[in-house]
N, C-alpha and C positions, 0 to 999 in steps of 0.2 A: 729561139725565142726562153728566155728565162721565167720570163713574168707570164702569169695565167691571163688566157683570154677572160674577160669579164664574164661571169656567168650567167647574166642576162641578156648575154648577145646571142641571136638566134643562130639557128645552123647555117641556113643561108648566108648571115651577115659573116660568119666564122668563114666559110667558103668563098667569098667575095673578097675578105680579108687576105686569106690563103693566094688566092690566084693573083692577087694585086701585089703581095710579096716575092711571089716567085716571078712576075713579070719585072718587078723592080730588080730583082738579083739578076736576070739574064741582061738587063738593060745596063745596070752598074758593070758586070762583067765584059759585055760589049765596049763599053765606053774606056774602062782601063784598059784592055786591048789595043785599043784606037789611040790611046795615048801613049803607051807603050812601044807602038808600031812608030809612030810620029817623031818619038825622041829618040828611037835608034836609028831612024832612016834621016835623021836632022830634019824633018819637015814643020819644026813647030816655027811659027812666026806672028807677027801680030795680029794678024786677021784670024790666025787657025786659033792662037789663044784665048781670043776673046768668044768666035764659038764653042770651045771647049769650057771655057767659065759658063757660059750659058746653059748647056747640056747639064755640067755638074751642078748648077743652081736648082734646076729643074728636079733633075734626080734629087737631090737633098731635101726639097720641098715636099717631094711625093713620100720621101722616107718619113717627115714629119707626120706628115696627114694620116699615115699607116700607123706610126706610134700613136697619135692622138684618138686613133679609133681603139 
């Protein structure tokens, strides 16, 4: 992260943000691995695409919440 965390944010809040960021990174990596696996196996269909879109939207929302913090 290139932007410094607000100095008024407590240490406990910083830790919570860091933990959530790491969780988001793990979940995003797992999501990308699943998409890659499905693409290479030819397992993408309409239902799978809708499920993946839902997961992607949730990950994006979590990222936006982190940015606002």
